[in-house]
C-alpha positions in Angstrom: -0.3 -5.6 -11.8 2.3 -7.7 -10.1 2.7 -8.0 -6.3 5.7 -9.5 -4.5 6.3 -9.8 -0.8 9.6 -9.5 1.0 10.2 -9.3 4.7 12.8 -7.1 6.4 13.4 -7.4 10.1 10.0 -9.0 10.5 8.2 -6.2 8.6 6.4 -7.2 5.4 7.3 -5.2 2.4 4.7 -5.4 -0.4 6.2 -4.5 -3.8 3.6 -3.4 -6.3 4.1 -2.9 -10.1 1.6 -1.7 -12.6 -1.8 -0.1 -12.1 -3.6 0.2 -8.8 -7.1 1.0 -10.0 -10.7 -0.3 -10.0 -9.8 -3.2 -12.3 -6.8 -4.4 -10.2 -7.3 -3.2 -6.6 -8.7 -6.6 -5.4 -5.3 -8.2 -5.9 -3.6 -5.7 -3.7 -6.5 -5.9 -1.1 -6.1 -9.7 -1.0 -2.3 -9.4 -0.4 -2.7 -6.8 2.3 -5.5 -8.8 3.9 -3.3 -11.9 4.0 -0.5 -9.9 5.7 -2.9 -8.4 8.3 -4.4 -11.8 9.0 -0.9 -13.1 9.8 -0.9 -10.5 12.7 1.2 -7.8 11.1 0.3 -4.3 12.0 3.3 -2.5 10.4 3.5 -2.9 6.7 5.7 -1.2 4.1 4.3 -0.7 0.6 6.8 -0.1 -2.2 4.9 1.7 -5.0 8.0 2.6 -7.1 6.7 0.5 -9.9 3.1 1.8 -9.9 2.3 3.5 -13.2 -1.2 4.8 -12.2 -3.3 5.1 -9.1 -7.0 6.0 -9.2 -9.5 6.9 -6.5 -10.2 3.3 -5.8 -6.6 2.7 -5.1 -6.3 5.8 -2.9 -9.4 4.7 -0.9 -7.9 1.2 -0.4 -4.6 2.7 0.9 -6.5 5.1 3.2 -8.7 2.2 4.5 -5.7 -0.1 5.2 -3.8 2.8 6.8 -6.7 3.7 9.1 -7.2 0.1 10.1 -3.6 -0.4 11.0 -3.5 2.9 12.9 -6.5 1.9 15.0 -4.6 -1.3 15.9 -1.4 0.5 16.9 0.3 -0.1 13.5 1.1 1.8 10.4 1.3 1.7 6.6 4.5 3.2 5.3 4.7 4.0 1.6 8.2 3.7 0.2 9.6 4.4 -3.2 6.5 6.2 -4.5 6.6 6.9 -8.2 6.0 10.3 -9.6 2.5 9.3 -10.7 1.6 8.1 -7.2 3.0 11.3 -5.6 1.0 13.4 -8.1 -2.3 11.6 -7.1 -1.6 11.6 -3.4 -0.4 15.2 -3.3 0.6 16.3 0.2 -1.9 13.9 1.9 -1.3 12.0 5.1 -0.2 8.8 3.3 3.0 10.5 2.0 3.7 12.1 5.4 3.7 8.8 7.2 
């Protein structure tokens, strides 16, 4: 997995490529924790390069989304790949 960070108008955009699964989710968690610890409550997550997403990855996305929502923020998924859309279905993460 590779993770890059860009900022657009003060909003961090985390770009993820590869697999978001039990083996790799800690890397994404650390990146998201770093952004949240900087005080950001609105985060965009570009998953266009994600090749697979398992239940561990879904749970991580839900947890981060819930945390940000409780603090007045949001997690916006952008550029979701077909494999990500298939796993998330019509869930609330895609509706955000």
